[in-house]
C-alpha positions in Angstrom: -3.8 -41.0 13.4 -4.2 -37.3 14.3 -5.5 -36.5 10.8 -8.3 -39.0 11.2 -9.2 -37.8 14.7 -9.4 -34.2 13.5 -11.8 -35.2 10.6 -10.8 -32.0 8.7 -11.0 -29.6 11.7 -8.2 -27.0 11.5 -5.4 -26.5 13.9 -4.2 -23.1 15.2 -0.9 -22.4 17.0 -0.8 -19.5 19.4 1.9 -18.1 21.7 4.4 -15.3 22.0 7.0 -16.9 19.7 5.6 -16.0 16.3 8.4 -17.7 14.4 7.9 -21.0 16.3 4.1 -20.7 15.7 4.8 -20.4 12.0 7.4 -23.1 11.7 5.3 -25.7 13.6 2.2 -24.8 11.6 4.1 -25.4 8.4 5.3 -28.8 9.6 1.9 -29.7 10.9 0.4 -28.8 7.5 2.8 -31.2 5.8 2.1 -34.0 8.3 -1.7 -33.6 8.1 -1.9 -32.8 4.4 -3.5 -29.4 5.4 -3.0 -26.0 3.9 -0.5 -23.8 5.9 -1.9 -20.3 6.6 -0.1 -17.5 8.5 -2.0 -14.6 9.9 1.1 -12.4 9.9 1.5 -12.7 6.2 -1.9 -11.2 5.6 -1.4 -8.5 8.2 2.0 -7.6 6.7 0.6 -7.4 3.2 -2.3 -5.2 4.4 0.1 -3.0 6.3 2.4 -2.7 3.3 -0.5 -1.8 1.0 -1.6 0.8 3.4 1.8 2.4 3.6 2.3 1.3 7.3 4.6 -1.7 6.9 7.5 -3.2 5.1 6.7 -5.5 2.2 9.9 -7.4 3.1 9.0 -7.8 6.8 10.7 -10.8 8.3 8.6 -13.7 9.7 7.9 -13.1 13.4 7.7 -9.3 13.0 4.1 -8.7 12.1 2.4 -5.4 11.4 5.3 -3.2 10.5 4.6 0.2 12.1 1.0 -0.6 13.1 0.0 0.5 16.5 -0.8 -2.3 18.9 -4.6 -1.7 18.7 -4.4 -1.7 14.9 -2.3 -4.9 14.8 -4.9 -6.6 17.0 -7.8 -5.4 14.8 -5.9 -6.5 11.6 -5.2 -10.0 12.9 -8.8 -10.3 14.2 -10.1 -9.7 10.7 -7.7 -12.4 9.4 -8.8 -14.9 12.0 -12.4 -14.1 11.4 -12.0 -14.9 7.7 -10.3 -18.2 8.6 -12.8 -19.2 11.4 -14.8 -21.5 9.3 -11.9 -22.9 7.2 -11.2 -26.6 7.3 -8.0 -28.6 6.7 -5.8 -25.7 7.5 -2.9 -25.2 9.9 -2.8 -21.7 11.1 -0.1 -19.7 12.8 -1.0 -16.5 14.8 1.2 -13.5 15.3 3.5 -13.6 18.3 4.7 -11.0 20.7 1.6 -10.9 22.9 0.3 -7.9 21.0 -2.2 -9.2 18.4 -5.6 -10.8 18.3 -4.8 -14.2 19.8 -3.6 -12.4 23.0 -7.1 -11.0 23.5 -9.8 -13.3 25.0 -12.6 -11.6 23.0 -11.0 -12.5 19.7 -11.0 -16.2 20.5 -14.5 -16.5 19.1 -12.7 -16.8 15.8 -10.4 -19.7 17.0 -12.7 -22.1 18.9 -13.7 -23.9 15.7 -10.2 -25.2 15.4 -8.0 -27.3 17.7 -6.1 -24.6 19.5 -2.5 -25.4 20.6 -0.6 -22.9 22.8 3.2 -23.1 22.4 4.2 -21.7 25.7 7.9 -20.7 25.8 7.7 -18.5 28.9 9.6 -19.0 32.1 7.9 -20.9 34.9 7.4 -17.7 36.7 8.2 -14.1 35.8 11.0 -12.4 37.8 8.5 -10.1 39.5 6.0 -12.9 40.2 3.4 -11.5 37.8 1.9 -13.2 34.8 1.9 -11.7 31.3 -1.7 -10.6 30.5 -1.9 -12.5 27.2 -1.5 -15.8 29.1 -5.2 -15.4 30.1 -6.1 -15.6 26.5 -3.7 -18.3 25.5 -5.1 -20.5 28.4 -8.3 -20.9 26.3 -6.4 -23.3 24.1 -7.2 -27.0 24.0 -3.6 -28.0 24.6 -0.8 -26.2 26.3 2.7 -27.2 25.2 5.4 -25.9 27.6 8.6 -25.5 25.5 11.9 -25.3 27.4 14.1 -22.4 26.3 16.9 -24.8 25.7 14.7 -26.6 23.1 13.7 -23.3 21.6 17.4 -22.5 21.0 17.9 -25.6 18.9 17.9 -25.5 15.1 15.4 -28.3 15.0 13.1 -26.8 17.7 10.0 -26.9 15.4 10.5 -30.6 14.6 10.9 -31.5 18.2 7.8 -29.5 19.2 5.7 -31.2 16.5 6.9 -34.6 17.5 5.5 -34.0 21.0 2.4 -32.1 19.8 1.0 -34.9 17.5 0.6 -37.6 20.2 -0.5 -35.1 22.8 -3.2 -33.6 20.5 -4.3 -37.1 19.6 -4.6 -38.0 23.3 -6.8 -34.9 23.9 -9.2 -36.0 21.2 -9.3 -39.6 22.4 -10.0 -38.4 25.9 -12.8 -36.1 24.7 -14.2 -37.8 21.5 -17.0 -35.2 21.2 -14.6 -32.3 21.0 -14.2 -32.3 17.2 -17.9 -32.7 16.7 -18.6 -29.8 19.1 -16.1 -27.6 17.2 -17.8 -28.5 13.9 -21.2 -27.6 15.4 -19.8 -24.3 16.7 -18.6 -23.5 13.1 -22.0 -24.6 11.7 -23.7 -22.2 14.1 -21.5 -19.3 12.9 -18.7 -19.0 15.4 -20.8 -16.6 17.6 -18.5 -16.6 20.5 -20.6 -18.7 22.8 -18.0 -21.4 23.3 -18.2 -23.7 25.2 -21.9 -23.2 26.1 -23.4 -23.1 22.6 -26.7 -21.2 22.2 -29.0 -23.7 20.4 -32.5 -22.3 20.9 -34.4 -22.6 17.7 -31.7 -24.4 15.8 -33.2 -27.9 15.9 -29.8 -29.2 16.9 -30.5 -29.7 20.6 -30.5 -33.5 20.5 -27.3 -33.6 18.5 -25.6 -31.2 21.0 -26.7 -33.4 23.9 -25.2 -36.5 22.3 -21.9 -34.6 21.8 -21.9 -33.4 25.4 -22.2 -37.0 26.6 -19.2 -37.9 24.5 -17.2 -35.0 26.0 -17.8 -36.0 29.7 -14.5 -36.7 31.4 -12.5 -35.2 28.7 -10.7 -31.8 28.6 -7.6 -30.0 27.7 -4.0 -31.1 28.4 -0.5 -29.8 29.1 2.8 -31.3 28.1 6.4 -30.3 28.5 9.2 -30.5 26.0 
């Protein structure tokens, strides 16, 4: 099962559709017996307490009146606090404005299995790519969600049905991935993924064994 393959390692859902991230994270938490955690809830609470947001903000509308740089900083703090958490299913803020859309903030995410719910068009009308896609591409699994699926009331259920076997396949193809993520967390999530700095840690032999288990594995992409 996916839960057994994860061995307690958390999962994180990123992408521009914040409400989908949240809904799938909730369903995944129930399926894995994990705790659901939503970055936007903490960001909205902090914004409200600071007089910059609406305490009744709707899911998918993170940050209230926070400026983009403040929203990014707020979510980065949330993700940092969750970076070493286990048995959690985390949703990140959508909209391409917050921390998960910034490559340098991914130091807080690499300890989890990261899944990108990609609901964008195959190609933008002007032929350019949205800048946040560079960050999202750091995920372990990319799930391309057709807009027709996104419009359905059971979109989150359909996405999760595809995510579970695909995530399990990624872990089977690269059996050392979970162990490497656990080692990354153990070393303090220093941002040195995937080339972990091991000097003086006494973990060099363990890391070499893990790397051998990862040979031939890698990320994946599926379409729904």
